[in-house]
Backbone as ProteinMPNN parsed JSONL, in Angstrom:
{"seq_chain_A": "MSTGLIIALIVIVAAVIVVAAVLSMRSRGPRGGRDLKRRFGPEYDRTLARHDGDAKAAERELAERVERHGSLRERELEPAQREEFEARWTAAQERFVDAPREAVAEADRLVSELAAARGFPEGGQYEEQLAALSVHHAHHVHGYRHVHRVARVSASGQDGDRADTEEMREAMVEARALFEELTTQGRRAGRNDGTARTEKPAARATDRTDDRGESRSPLPWAFNRRHAKGS", "coords_chain_A": {"N_chain_A": [[96.683, -243.909, -284.613], [98.794, -245.307, -282.225], [98.157, -247.154, -279.16], [100.231, -246.952, -277.308], [101.461, -244.559, -278.062], [99.454, -242.729, -277.524], [99.239, -242.944, -274.738], [101.769, -242.025, -274.041], [101.59, -239.341, -274.869], [99.611, -238.445, -273.137], [100.928, -238.669, -270.678], [102.978, -236.815, -271.059], [101.522, -234.416, -271.342], [100.322, -234.305, -268.81], [102.614, -234.017, -267.233], [103.519, -231.529, -268.066], [101.442, -229.914, -267.135], [101.701, -230.253, -264.348], [104.288, -229.18, -263.927], [103.818, -226.536, -264.726], [101.968, -225.772, -262.777], [103.534, -225.933, -260.457], [105.49, -223.975, -260.994], [103.829, -221.755, -261.122], [102.895, -221.601, -258.462], [105.285, -221.104, -257.142], [105.923, -218.616, -258.194], [103.897, -217.098, -257.183], [104.305, -217.239, -254.479], [106.516, -215.569, -253.206], [105.523, -213.037, -253.929], [103.044, -213.062, -252.689], [103.93, -213.147, -250.047], [105.199, -210.647, -249.851], [103.005, -208.984, -250.215], [101.463, -209.622, -247.955], [103.205, -208.813, -245.938], [103.303, -206.093, -246.406], [100.648, -205.433, -245.961], [100.146, -206.204, -243.291], [102.25, -205.18, -241.792], [103.809, -204.326, -238.767], [102.471, -206.392, -237.475], [102.928, -208.564, -239.07], [105.661, -209.044, -238.595], [105.535, -209.687, -235.886], [103.983, -212.04, -235.94], [105.655, -213.643, -237.441], [107.843, -213.873, -235.687], [106.587, -215.266, -233.627], [106.275, -217.684, -234.834], [108.816, -218.581, -234.806], [110.458, -217.571, -236.854], [109.639, -218.914, -239.12], [108.646, -218.344, -242.16], [106.751, -219.364, -243.965], [104.841, -220.605, -242.311], [103.978, -218.41, -240.804], [102.934, -216.732, -242.813], [100.94, -218.359, -243.779], [99.188, -218.406, -241.593], [98.465, -215.667, -241.486], [97.32, -215.337, -243.996], [95.1, -216.967, -243.711], [93.686, -215.476, -241.836], [93.0, -213.244, -243.388], [91.376, -214.5, -245.247], [89.234, -215.264, -243.621], [88.319, -212.846, -242.517], [88.633, -210.772, -244.288], [86.592, -209.793, -245.922], [84.971, -208.389, -244.262], [82.861, -205.667, -243.479], [83.105, -202.584, -242.087], [80.932, -201.022, -239.759], [79.361, -197.812, -239.641], [79.609, -195.5, -236.928], [76.992, -194.15, -234.963], [76.508, -190.668, -234.283], [75.843, -190.187, -231.553], [76.703, -192.568, -230.382], [79.462, -192.42, -230.849], [80.148, -190.15, -229.358], [79.546, -191.049, -226.785], [81.389, -193.181, -226.44], [83.798, -191.726, -226.641], [83.57, -190.015, -224.44], [83.595, -191.853, -222.351], [86.143, -192.92, -222.672], [87.744, -190.686, -222.137], [87.079, -190.295, -219.442], [88.153, -192.645, -218.379], [90.895, -192.267, -218.834], [91.386, -190.042, -217.201], [90.863, -191.156, -214.768], [92.969, -192.795, -214.4], [95.062, -191.691, -212.913], [94.457, -191.976, -210.174], [93.47, -194.568, -209.995], [94.86, -196.779, -211.573], [94.653, -199.541, -212.353], [91.879, -200.029, -212.573], [91.324, -198.184, -214.571], [92.738, -199.224, -216.768], [91.396, -201.65, -217.101], [88.895, -200.682, -217.86], [89.595, -199.431, -220.263], [90.282, -201.657, -221.799], [87.765, -202.93, -221.948], [86.379, -200.948, -223.337], [87.629, -200.796, -225.887], [86.992, -203.332, -226.811], [84.146, -203.245, -226.837], [83.78, -201.116, -228.603], [84.929, -202.104, -230.968], [83.13, -204.193, -231.49], [80.832, -202.676, -231.936], [81.548, -201.511, -234.325], [81.292, -203.598, -236.034], [82.945, -205.816, -235.846], [83.78, -209.14, -234.613], [82.147, -210.133, -231.526], [83.269, -209.117, -228.247], [83.451, -211.265, -226.503], [84.563, -213.236, -227.973], [87.443, -213.025, -227.962], [89.995, -213.718, -229.226], [89.205, -214.126, -231.86], [88.102, -211.663, -232.457], [90.369, -210.068, -232.18], [91.918, -211.125, -234.263], [90.392, -210.373, -236.49], [90.51, -207.592, -236.26], [93.223, -207.274, -236.704], [93.439, -207.679, -239.402], [92.241, -205.457, -240.542], [93.149, -203.255, -239.133], [95.943, -203.342, -238.774], [98.239, -201.923, -237.989], [97.759, -200.856, -235.531], [96.688, -202.739, -233.874], [98.178, -204.039, -231.954], [98.055, -202.479, -229.696], [95.586, -203.08, -228.54], [95.958, -205.771, -227.924], [98.013, -205.497, -226.04], [96.863, -203.897, -223.959], [94.801, -205.561, -223.189], [96.147, -207.812, -222.221], [97.561, -206.659, -220.06], [95.424, -205.756, -218.524], [94.305, -208.184, -217.718], [96.383, -209.252, -216.185], [96.493, -207.321, -214.178], [94.027, -207.709, -213.021], [94.414, -209.972, -211.615], [95.018, -209.52, -209.027], [97.54, -209.121, -208.01], [99.945, -207.097, -206.446], [101.331, -204.147, -207.817], [104.413, -202.52, -208.783], [106.258, -199.497, -209.442], [107.135, -199.998, -212.048], [105.129, -201.657, -213.038], [103.008, -199.87, -213.042], [103.937, -198.086, -214.95], [103.936, -199.737, -217.193], [101.195, -200.176, -217.463], [100.402, -197.602, -218.092], [101.702, -197.275, -220.574], [100.37, -199.259, -222.004], [97.783, -198.232, -222.147], [98.25, -195.933, -223.646], [99.049, -197.066, -226.099], [96.734, -198.501, -226.736], [94.998, -196.424, -227.092], [95.59, -195.402, -229.6], [94.453, -197.27, -231.392], [91.814, -197.072, -230.528], [91.179, -194.395, -231.216], [91.46, -194.56, -233.978], [89.369, -196.276, -234.613], [87.174, -194.77, -233.805], [87.301, -192.424, -235.305], [87.699, -193.105, -237.986], [86.126, -193.155, -241.104], [84.314, -191.215, -240.416], [81.815, -189.259, -241.527], [79.921, -186.753, -243.287], [76.984, -185.887, -245.04], [76.879, -183.919, -248.011], [74.97, -181.228, -249.526], [74.861, -181.727, -252.206], [74.812, -184.41, -252.401], [77.184, -185.806, -252.308], [79.882, -187.051, -250.27], [81.744, -185.842, -247.474], [84.688, -185.706, -245.492], [84.454, -185.244, -242.071], [85.928, -182.843, -239.891], [87.479, -184.057, -237.048], [85.8, -183.753, -233.943], [86.778, -181.603, -231.277], [88.413, -183.132, -228.585], [87.652, -183.754, -225.157], [89.964, -184.216, -223.908], [91.867, -182.703, -225.13], [93.017, -179.651, -224.679], [93.334, -176.073, -224.713], [95.828, -173.627, -224.058], [96.365, -170.274, -222.723], [97.579, -169.113, -224.873], [96.502, -170.345, -226.986], [97.588, -172.742, -227.644], [97.752, -176.285, -227.945], [97.353, -178.511, -225.217], [97.723, -181.228, -222.973], [95.988, -182.47, -220.193], [96.277, -184.938, -219.17], [97.515, -188.169, -217.971], [99.395, -189.023, -219.836], [101.53, -187.509, -220.349], [103.022, -187.828, -218.183], [105.78, -187.459, -216.005], [108.342, -189.585, -214.649], [108.382, -189.275, -211.903], [105.829, -188.414, -211.282], [104.386, -190.62, -212.123], [105.215, -192.516, -210.282], [103.939, -191.741, -208.014], [101.343, -192.392, -208.509]], "CA_chain_A": [[97.633, -243.632, -283.525], [98.869, -246.479, -281.363], [97.83, -246.969, -277.75], [101.44, -246.511, -276.607], [101.694, -243.138, -278.34], [98.422, -241.977, -276.796], [99.636, -242.932, -273.324], [102.942, -241.143, -273.925], [101.113, -237.947, -274.961], [98.895, -238.125, -271.886], [101.948, -238.484, -269.636], [103.669, -235.545, -271.333], [100.597, -233.313, -271.014], [100.187, -234.257, -267.348], [103.861, -233.485, -266.689], [103.531, -230.084, -268.354], [100.493, -229.274, -266.227], [102.294, -230.253, -263.011], [105.382, -228.208, -263.909], [103.216, -225.204, -264.788], [101.365, -225.491, -261.473], [104.619, -225.678, -259.504], [106.065, -222.664, -261.308], [102.846, -220.736, -260.745], [102.907, -221.487, -257.002], [106.542, -220.447, -256.755], [105.885, -217.202, -258.57], [102.948, -216.396, -256.308], [104.744, -217.28, -253.093], [107.181, -214.356, -252.738], [104.659, -211.874, -254.082], [102.07, -213.134, -251.618], [104.61, -212.757, -248.831], [105.384, -209.195, -249.851], [101.691, -208.364, -250.015], [101.08, -209.798, -246.56], [104.069, -207.978, -245.104], [102.869, -204.705, -246.581], [99.321, -205.262, -245.368], [100.138, -206.401, -241.841], [103.271, -204.364, -241.157], [104.388, -204.889, -237.537], [101.79, -207.641, -237.127], [103.631, -209.609, -239.821], [106.891, -209.349, -237.874], [105.18, -210.353, -234.632], [103.557, -213.401, -236.263], [106.858, -214.358, -237.865], [108.606, -214.191, -234.482], [105.85, -216.289, -232.878], [106.513, -218.958, -235.52], [110.274, -218.811, -234.781], [111.065, -217.225, -238.13], [109.119, -219.745, -240.217], [107.846, -217.428, -242.973], [105.604, -220.059, -244.559], [103.826, -220.793, -241.276], [103.438, -217.098, -240.469], [102.123, -216.246, -243.92], [99.741, -219.2, -243.828], [98.274, -217.911, -240.565], [97.949, -214.348, -241.883], [96.437, -215.54, -245.151], [93.847, -217.507, -243.179], [92.96, -214.346, -241.238], [92.429, -212.456, -244.481], [90.283, -215.274, -245.83], [88.096, -215.265, -242.698], [87.814, -211.526, -242.126], [88.931, -209.736, -245.275], [85.374, -209.219, -246.514], [84.193, -207.676, -243.242], [82.615, -204.251, -243.746], [82.916, -201.899, -240.809], [79.745, -200.184, -239.643], [79.539, -196.446, -239.156], [79.068, -195.196, -235.609], [76.092, -193.014, -234.849], [77.155, -189.583, -233.515], [75.649, -190.37, -230.113], [77.584, -193.659, -229.979], [80.837, -191.932, -230.839], [80.311, -189.244, -228.221], [79.551, -191.842, -225.553], [82.671, -193.866, -226.345], [84.848, -190.752, -226.376], [83.42, -189.547, -223.062], [84.037, -192.927, -221.455], [87.596, -193.015, -222.76], [88.293, -189.544, -221.409], [86.909, -190.576, -218.017], [89.111, -193.698, -218.015], [92.218, -191.654, -218.785], [91.479, -189.182, -216.024], [90.825, -192.028, -213.6], [94.234, -193.504, -214.306], [95.924, -191.083, -211.896], [94.144, -192.524, -208.856], [93.117, -195.989, -210.053], [95.347, -197.247, -212.881], [94.149, -200.863, -212.728], [90.494, -199.879, -213.024], [91.348, -197.458, -215.839], [93.175, -200.148, -217.815], [90.301, -202.591, -217.334], [87.868, -199.972, -218.626], [90.112, -199.242, -221.62], [90.15, -202.955, -222.46], [86.332, -203.101, -222.261], [85.954, -199.964, -224.33], [88.094, -201.208, -227.211], [86.197, -204.503, -227.179], [82.788, -202.807, -227.17], [83.851, -200.27, -229.796], [85.154, -202.992, -232.117], [81.863, -204.881, -231.768], [79.92, -201.686, -232.509], [81.976, -201.256, -235.7], [80.995, -204.761, -236.865], [83.873, -206.916, -235.62], [83.218, -210.145, -233.7], [81.92, -209.667, -230.161], [84.433, -209.206, -227.379], [83.526, -212.575, -225.881], [85.431, -214.035, -228.851], [88.6, -212.118, -228.005], [90.995, -214.086, -230.22], [88.636, -213.902, -233.197], [87.992, -210.213, -232.605], [91.722, -209.573, -232.396], [92.345, -211.536, -235.602], [89.684, -209.532, -237.456], [91.081, -206.246, -236.166], [94.56, -207.277, -237.287], [93.3, -207.621, -240.861], [91.795, -204.132, -240.971], [93.852, -202.205, -238.383], [97.141, -204.07, -238.379], [99.286, -201.082, -237.435], [97.425, -200.427, -234.171], [96.041, -203.812, -233.124], [99.002, -204.427, -230.811], [97.603, -201.738, -228.523], [94.501, -203.841, -227.92], [96.574, -206.972, -227.349], [98.786, -205.094, -224.867], [96.0, -203.46, -222.863], [94.045, -206.729, -222.742], [97.031, -208.63, -221.388], [97.837, -205.939, -218.817], [94.19, -205.748, -217.738], [94.145, -209.506, -217.117], [97.393, -209.369, -215.124], [96.086, -206.433, -213.093], [92.844, -208.274, -212.371], [94.788, -211.143, -210.829], [95.134, -209.12, -207.634], [98.924, -208.933, -207.608], [100.329, -205.706, -206.259], [102.32, -203.712, -208.796], [105.304, -201.453, -208.386], [106.26, -198.41, -210.402], [107.263, -200.55, -213.396], [103.812, -202.119, -213.439], [102.222, -198.675, -213.348], [104.421, -197.565, -216.224], [103.461, -200.615, -218.263], [99.773, -199.89, -217.64], [100.307, -196.33, -218.819], [102.083, -197.529, -221.965], [99.309, -200.051, -222.634], [96.666, -197.336, -222.474], [98.674, -195.069, -224.751], [99.001, -197.86, -227.33], [95.337, -198.813, -227.033], [94.327, -195.198, -227.514], [95.779, -195.239, -231.042], [93.415, -198.059, -232.057], [90.526, -196.484, -230.16], [90.953, -193.198, -232.025], [91.259, -194.962, -235.368], [88.031, -196.854, -234.733], [86.139, -193.746, -233.613], [87.367, -191.358, -236.297], [87.707, -193.619, -239.357], [84.816, -193.213, -241.746], [83.417, -190.164, -239.936], [81.431, -188.501, -242.711], [78.643, -186.038, -243.292], [76.549, -185.699, -246.411], [76.71, -182.574, -248.541], [73.693, -181.008, -250.192], [74.892, -182.254, -253.568], [74.744, -185.859, -252.362], [78.487, -186.414, -252.091], [80.245, -187.097, -248.855], [83.013, -185.233, -247.136], [85.17, -186.136, -244.192], [84.357, -184.207, -241.07], [87.049, -182.623, -238.997], [87.111, -184.623, -235.749], [85.478, -182.783, -232.912], [87.802, -181.479, -230.246], [88.152, -184.007, -227.459], [87.794, -183.14, -223.842], [91.34, -184.421, -223.469], [92.726, -181.753, -225.824], [92.639, -178.319, -224.261], [94.257, -175.053, -225.166], [96.228, -172.686, -223.025], [96.027, -168.882, -223.021], [98.137, -168.744, -226.177], [95.82, -171.117, -228.02], [98.337, -173.952, -227.966], [97.151, -177.487, -227.381], [98.05, -179.179, -224.141], [96.954, -182.346, -222.449], [96.076, -182.557, -218.743], [96.162, -186.336, -218.809], [98.758, -188.768, -217.478], [100.284, -189.537, -220.889], [102.74, -186.694, -220.337], [103.618, -188.007, -216.864], [107.178, -187.813, -215.819], [108.396, -190.79, -213.828], [108.082, -188.95, -210.526], [104.375, -188.399, -211.17], [103.889, -191.989, -212.249], [105.491, -193.251, -209.057], [102.975, -191.378, -207.007], [99.978, -192.783, -208.889]], "C_chain_A": [[97.608, -244.799, -282.545], [98.536, -246.125, -279.918], [99.035, -246.44, -276.97], [101.703, -245.038, -276.806], [100.697, -242.27, -277.592], [98.793, -241.854, -275.319], [100.815, -241.982, -273.104], [102.526, -239.681, -273.969], [100.407, -237.525, -273.677], [99.892, -237.847, -270.76], [102.659, -237.148, -269.82], [102.797, -234.353, -270.95], [100.455, -233.168, -269.504], [101.429, -233.662, -266.707], [103.944, -231.975, -266.895], [102.61, -229.343, -267.39], [101.068, -229.172, -264.818], [103.397, -229.206, -262.906], [104.839, -226.785, -263.909], [102.611, -224.806, -263.445], [102.428, -225.163, -260.439], [105.233, -224.303, -259.737], [105.124, -221.537, -260.914], [102.835, -220.511, -259.241], [104.167, -220.78, -256.525], [106.509, -218.963, -257.055], [104.94, -216.418, -257.683], [103.47, -216.293, -254.887], [105.407, -216.01, -252.606], [106.299, -213.129, -252.833], [103.6, -211.85, -252.994], [102.68, -212.713, -250.296], [104.804, -211.26, -248.742], [104.073, -208.484, -249.603], [101.253, -208.462, -248.56], [101.916, -208.904, -245.65], [103.67, -206.514, -245.206], [101.531, -204.463, -245.895], [99.368, -205.289, -243.847], [101.217, -205.621, -241.101], [103.86, -205.016, -239.921], [103.727, -206.185, -237.098], [102.415, -208.818, -237.871], [104.881, -210.029, -239.057], [106.594, -210.092, -236.572], [104.787, -211.809, -234.899], [104.742, -214.249, -236.695], [107.692, -214.774, -236.654], [107.924, -215.302, -233.677], [106.018, -217.67, -233.507], [108.013, -219.233, -235.658], [110.922, -218.596, -236.144], [110.601, -218.047, -239.312], [108.153, -218.894, -241.043], [106.608, -218.113, -243.546], [104.479, -220.229, -243.541], [103.17, -219.465, -240.924], [102.512, -216.592, -241.568], [100.856, -217.078, -244.093], [98.714, -218.721, -242.799], [97.648, -216.577, -240.972], [96.994, -214.461, -243.07], [95.086, -216.092, -244.707], [93.016, -216.407, -242.517], [92.276, -213.51, -242.319], [91.24, -213.18, -245.092], [89.034, -215.221, -244.949], [87.475, -213.885, -242.537], [88.014, -210.429, -243.169], [87.705, -209.067, -245.865], [84.519, -208.454, -245.508], [84.07, -206.195, -243.609], [82.298, -203.554, -242.437], [81.689, -200.99, -240.842], [80.126, -198.784, -239.176], [78.993, -196.329, -237.735], [78.068, -194.053, -235.723], [76.787, -191.934, -234.022], [77.027, -189.76, -232.011], [76.535, -191.491, -229.586], [79.013, -193.167, -229.839], [81.082, -191.039, -229.63], [80.366, -190.013, -226.9], [80.881, -192.564, -225.374], [83.789, -192.884, -225.988], [84.776, -190.23, -224.946], [83.908, -190.601, -222.072], [85.554, -193.081, -221.486], [88.267, -191.874, -221.995], [88.22, -189.78, -219.905], [87.916, -191.634, -217.549], [90.52, -193.131, -217.905], [92.392, -190.818, -217.525], [91.495, -190.01, -214.733], [92.158, -192.72, -213.368], [95.106, -192.977, -213.174], [95.71, -191.744, -210.536], [93.896, -194.03, -208.867], [93.553, -196.567, -211.394], [94.794, -198.602, -213.295], [92.727, -200.775, -213.267], [90.439, -199.16, -214.373], [91.747, -198.364, -216.994], [92.079, -201.156, -218.131], [89.193, -201.941, -218.154], [88.317, -199.746, -220.065], [89.982, -200.528, -222.433], [88.696, -203.197, -222.868], [85.9, -202.168, -223.378], [86.387, -200.362, -225.738], [87.282, -202.393, -227.709], [84.795, -204.096, -227.619], [82.767, -201.969, -228.449], [84.047, -201.112, -231.047], [83.864, -203.714, -232.498], [80.865, -203.92, -232.415], [80.272, -201.375, -233.963], [81.784, -202.475, -236.604], [81.952, -205.913, -236.731], [83.225, -207.934, -234.692], [83.099, -209.595, -232.284], [83.153, -209.921, -229.295], [84.559, -210.521, -226.655], [84.361, -213.546, -226.684], [86.731, -213.249, -229.051], [89.581, -212.462, -229.12], [90.49, -213.821, -231.632], [88.487, -212.406, -233.472], [89.356, -209.601, -232.901], [92.213, -209.904, -233.799], [91.688, -210.656, -236.665], [90.231, -208.114, -237.443], [92.455, -206.189, -236.822], [94.514, -207.19, -238.81], [93.017, -206.196, -241.322], [92.509, -202.973, -240.266], [95.173, -202.759, -237.862], [98.165, -203.205, -237.655], [98.984, -200.625, -236.007], [96.859, -201.555, -233.307], [96.862, -204.245, -231.917], [98.566, -203.691, -229.545], [96.492, -202.459, -227.79], [95.061, -205.08, -227.244], [97.289, -206.626, -226.037], [97.868, -204.727, -223.701], [95.167, -204.619, -222.332], [94.897, -207.598, -221.824], [97.283, -207.959, -220.044], [96.602, -205.915, -217.921], [93.99, -207.09, -217.045], [95.138, -209.701, -215.973], [96.973, -208.534, -213.922], [94.907, -207.01, -212.325], [93.184, -209.48, -211.502], [94.962, -210.825, -209.356], [96.55, -208.938, -207.154], [99.239, -207.452, -207.492], [101.422, -205.348, -207.258], [103.219, -202.63, -208.239], [105.284, -200.388, -209.463], [106.346, -198.924, -211.831], [105.915, -201.038, -213.896], [102.925, -200.942, -213.829], [102.636, -198.089, -214.69], [103.941, -198.427, -217.388], [101.97, -200.39, -218.515], [99.579, -198.596, -218.409], [100.625, -196.533, -220.296], [100.99, -198.309, -222.7], [98.132, -199.165, -223.021], [97.012, -196.4, -223.616], [98.58, -195.814, -226.071], [97.56, -198.173, -227.722], [94.595, -197.59, -227.542], [94.465, -194.99, -229.023], [94.719, -196.021, -231.813], [92.041, -197.48, -231.766], [90.216, -195.272, -231.043], [90.738, -193.551, -233.489], [89.854, -195.506, -235.571], [86.932, -195.798, -234.58], [86.152, -192.682, -234.707], [87.299, -191.853, -237.727], [86.29, -193.691, -239.904], [83.84, -192.175, -241.232], [83.085, -189.249, -241.106], [80.103, -187.801, -242.512], [78.261, -185.76, -244.736], [76.454, -184.235, -246.793], [75.34, -182.449, -249.189], [73.677, -181.605, -251.588], [74.935, -183.782, -253.584], [76.078, -186.541, -252.184], [78.805, -186.365, -250.615], [81.57, -186.391, -248.655], [83.409, -185.731, -245.752], [85.077, -184.971, -243.221], [85.68, -184.034, -240.347], [86.66, -183.164, -237.636], [86.855, -183.536, -234.727], [86.576, -182.765, -231.869], [87.441, -182.366, -229.073], [88.318, -183.246, -226.17], [89.212, -183.266, -223.337], [92.294, -183.422, -224.103], [92.263, -180.354, -225.489], [93.664, -177.321, -224.749], [94.608, -174.133, -224.015], [95.896, -171.276, -223.465], [96.569, -168.424, -224.359], [97.493, -169.512, -227.305], [96.541, -172.375, -228.399], [97.726, -175.145, -227.255], [98.011, -178.037, -226.261], [97.158, -180.286, -223.616], [97.111, -182.415, -220.946], [96.175, -183.99, -218.254], [97.512, -186.953, -218.503], [99.71, -189.235, -218.554], [101.53, -188.678, -221.012], [103.424, -186.8, -218.975], [105.137, -188.066, -216.952], [107.211, -188.978, -214.837], [108.091, -190.491, -212.364], [106.593, -188.952, -210.304], [103.824, -189.811, -211.218], [104.096, -192.782, -210.972], [104.446, -192.955, -208.004], [101.57, -191.798, -207.317], [99.606, -194.101, -208.286]], "O_chain_A": [[96.545, -245.227, -282.094], [98.619, -244.968, -279.505], [98.892, -245.594, -276.087], [102.11, -244.335, -275.881], [101.047, -241.203, -277.087], [98.672, -240.78, -274.728], [100.859, -241.239, -272.124], [103.038, -238.865, -273.203], [100.578, -236.406, -273.193], [99.72, -236.906, -269.986], [102.912, -236.434, -268.85], [103.262, -233.405, -270.317], [100.464, -232.056, -268.975], [101.328, -232.892, -265.752], [104.384, -231.24, -266.011], [102.956, -228.273, -266.89], [100.943, -228.135, -264.166], [103.453, -228.442, -261.942], [105.337, -225.927, -263.18], [102.721, -223.655, -263.021], [102.265, -224.241, -259.641], [105.47, -223.554, -258.789], [105.561, -220.492, -260.431], [102.775, -219.37, -258.784], [104.119, -219.954, -255.613], [107.002, -218.148, -256.274], [105.14, -215.226, -257.45], [103.118, -215.361, -254.163], [104.907, -215.405, -251.658], [106.31, -212.278, -251.945], [103.281, -210.799, -252.439], [102.046, -212.012, -249.508], [104.601, -210.664, -247.684], [104.024, -207.497, -248.869], [100.733, -207.499, -247.996], [101.397, -208.311, -244.705], [103.696, -205.784, -244.215], [101.312, -203.401, -245.313], [98.704, -204.487, -243.188], [101.104, -205.42, -239.892], [104.361, -206.138, -239.997], [104.354, -206.997, -236.417], [102.43, -209.939, -237.363], [105.139, -211.221, -238.887], [107.317, -211.017, -236.201], [105.208, -212.708, -234.172], [104.827, -215.43, -236.357], [108.191, -215.898, -236.599], [108.593, -216.169, -233.115], [105.92, -218.692, -232.827], [108.433, -220.014, -236.512], [111.819, -219.339, -236.541], [111.129, -217.887, -240.413], [106.988, -218.738, -240.678], [105.536, -217.511, -243.606], [103.308, -220.023, -243.861], [101.952, -219.394, -240.762], [101.428, -216.082, -241.285], [99.82, -216.558, -244.507], [97.521, -218.641, -243.092], [96.442, -216.382, -240.821], [95.982, -213.763, -243.132], [94.049, -215.727, -245.262], [91.79, -216.403, -242.623], [91.117, -213.121, -242.177], [90.224, -212.565, -245.417], [87.914, -215.142, -245.455], [86.255, -213.756, -242.434], [87.609, -209.286, -242.956], [87.762, -207.904, -246.266], [83.462, -207.931, -245.861], [85.047, -205.556, -243.999], [81.33, -203.9, -241.759], [81.444, -200.285, -241.821], [81.081, -198.598, -238.422], [78.018, -196.995, -237.388], [78.273, -193.108, -236.484], [77.581, -192.26, -233.14], [77.979, -189.516, -231.271], [77.063, -191.396, -228.478], [79.691, -193.452, -228.852], [82.106, -191.161, -228.958], [81.14, -189.669, -226.007], [81.444, -192.563, -224.279], [84.627, -193.176, -225.134], [85.81, -190.025, -224.309], [84.555, -190.277, -221.076], [86.18, -193.34, -220.458], [89.25, -192.09, -221.287], [89.174, -189.502, -219.178], [88.464, -191.53, -216.452], [91.258, -193.477, -216.982], [93.429, -190.885, -216.865], [92.078, -189.597, -213.731], [92.44, -193.18, -212.261], [95.821, -193.752, -212.54], [96.673, -192.038, -209.827], [94.095, -194.695, -207.85], [92.716, -196.82, -212.26], [94.492, -198.805, -214.471], [92.408, -201.374, -214.294], [89.606, -199.485, -215.219], [91.167, -198.286, -218.077], [91.854, -201.485, -219.295], [88.619, -202.574, -219.04], [87.512, -199.857, -220.989], [89.619, -200.495, -223.608], [88.423, -203.617, -223.992], [85.139, -202.56, -224.263], [85.597, -200.275, -226.677], [86.923, -202.457, -228.885], [84.311, -204.55, -228.655], [81.858, -202.093, -229.27], [83.409, -200.868, -232.071], [83.54, -203.837, -233.679], [80.138, -204.301, -233.332], [79.395, -201.016, -234.748], [82.074, -202.412, -237.798], [81.802, -206.912, -237.435], [82.223, -207.627, -234.047], [83.851, -208.704, -231.888], [83.96, -210.809, -229.57], [85.655, -210.881, -226.226], [84.819, -214.561, -226.16], [87.07, -212.861, -230.169], [89.965, -211.58, -229.888], [91.237, -213.356, -232.493], [88.721, -211.946, -234.589], [89.485, -208.728, -233.76], [92.845, -209.075, -234.453], [92.339, -210.241, -237.623], [90.399, -207.501, -238.497], [92.815, -205.18, -237.427], [95.447, -206.685, -239.434], [93.498, -205.774, -242.374], [92.477, -201.84, -240.747], [95.482, -202.66, -236.675], [98.888, -203.702, -236.792], [99.856, -200.065, -235.343], [96.578, -201.344, -232.127], [96.305, -204.767, -230.952], [98.695, -204.224, -228.443], [96.451, -202.456, -226.559], [94.682, -205.403, -226.119], [97.189, -207.358, -225.053], [98.071, -205.194, -222.58], [94.856, -204.656, -221.141], [94.432, -208.063, -220.784], [97.227, -208.613, -219.003], [96.714, -206.038, -216.701], [93.548, -207.128, -215.897], [94.789, -210.242, -214.924], [97.082, -208.982, -212.781], [94.799, -206.822, -211.113], [92.343, -209.956, -210.74], [95.046, -211.729, -208.524], [96.755, -208.624, -205.982], [98.843, -206.652, -208.34], [102.327, -206.142, -207.514], [102.831, -201.903, -207.325], [104.39, -200.376, -210.309], [105.717, -198.368, -212.731], [105.59, -200.85, -215.068], [102.187, -201.003, -214.813], [101.793, -197.649, -215.473], [103.582, -197.907, -218.445], [101.531, -200.412, -219.665], [98.705, -198.499, -219.271], [99.913, -196.031, -221.167], [100.717, -198.053, -223.873], [97.552, -199.327, -224.094], [96.166, -196.104, -224.461], [98.089, -195.268, -227.059], [97.205, -198.116, -228.9], [93.664, -197.713, -228.337], [93.555, -194.457, -229.658], [94.147, -195.509, -232.775], [91.195, -197.406, -232.657], [89.105, -195.148, -231.558], [89.929, -192.92, -234.17], [89.219, -195.227, -236.588], [85.864, -195.935, -235.177], [85.111, -192.097, -235.004], [86.884, -191.105, -238.611], [85.38, -194.213, -239.26], [82.656, -192.23, -241.564], [83.956, -188.546, -241.62], [79.279, -188.198, -241.688], [79.117, -185.434, -245.559], [76.004, -183.406, -246.001], [74.638, -183.443, -249.378], [72.615, -181.953, -252.106], [75.077, -184.388, -254.647], [76.118, -187.745, -251.931], [78.107, -185.733, -249.821], [82.41, -186.348, -249.554], [82.562, -186.126, -244.951], [85.549, -183.868, -243.495], [86.455, -184.981, -240.214], [85.618, -182.781, -237.103], [87.577, -182.542, -234.646], [87.222, -183.78, -231.609], [86.3, -182.36, -228.612], [89.022, -182.239, -226.096], [89.629, -182.524, -222.447], [93.434, -183.303, -223.653], [91.217, -179.916, -225.969], [94.76, -177.707, -225.157], [93.8, -173.891, -223.118], [95.215, -171.088, -224.474], [96.075, -167.449, -224.927], [97.884, -169.358, -228.462], [96.167, -173.031, -229.371], [97.249, -175.042, -226.125], [99.24, -178.032, -226.341], [95.944, -180.252, -223.815], [98.237, -182.418, -220.447], [96.159, -184.234, -217.047], [98.547, -186.332, -218.746], [100.755, -189.799, -218.229], [102.482, -189.057, -221.694], [104.287, -185.989, -218.637], [105.696, -188.66, -217.875], [106.181, -189.315, -214.253], [107.592, -191.362, -211.652], [106.117, -189.427, -209.272], [102.919, -190.166, -210.463], [103.268, -193.619, -210.611], [104.107, -193.818, -207.195], [100.673, -191.599, -206.498], [98.494, -194.585, -208.498]]}, "name": "protein", "num_of_chains": 1, "seq": "MSTGLIIALIVIVAAVIVVAAVLSMRSRGPRGGRDLKRRFGPEYDRTLARHDGDAKAAERELAERVERHGSLRERELEPAQREEFEARWTAAQERFVDAPREAVAEADRLVSELAAARGFPEGGQYEEQLAALSVHHAHHVHGYRHVHRVARVSASGQDGDRADTEEMREAMVEARALFEELTTQGRRAGRNDGTARTEKPAARATDRTDDRGESRSPLPWAFNRRHAKGS"}
């Protein structure tokens, strides 16, 4: 076999490999995008908007988050830990009526401390903690982002009007969804046969029943606007 023929074969093989690699990348691209969109849900849309609609840039960022935090294993909370967090959250909600700024700041701290207790990065690394939470709790992580931002604005010392109070209330409501997911997810008790079962979440102090046995909430999340104005 001549040298020229050998070189020609090498070039052909190399070209085939390159074409195969390009086709493989193209075939993985849309599927990867669909997987990321399904995994991140609203967080995907938010990241896409932050990158001005650049899907490749948004998906690259989300893929990097998965690579960094996808293998994280969340720790179980001890019953005493869970009860303490839930009691503190209830106290923060009840405090909102008279001191909304302090209540929002406490809610921000609680989510940060709870996430750290579950095995996420410490709250001092807010951006990294938020990124890790977005990988595992994408549908509720916005609540943490919102309450953190509002807590920082409130701490600046600027006086707020009714709209500010309403935004603080909304931030706490959104953060509560993530808080409850972090406190109730993975709550298990062992059976005698060695298997595990999911416990029914204990009734919270925030969920009370009236004389007819129907659930009602005494907290400010059912505020009408007149009540919120007076807070």
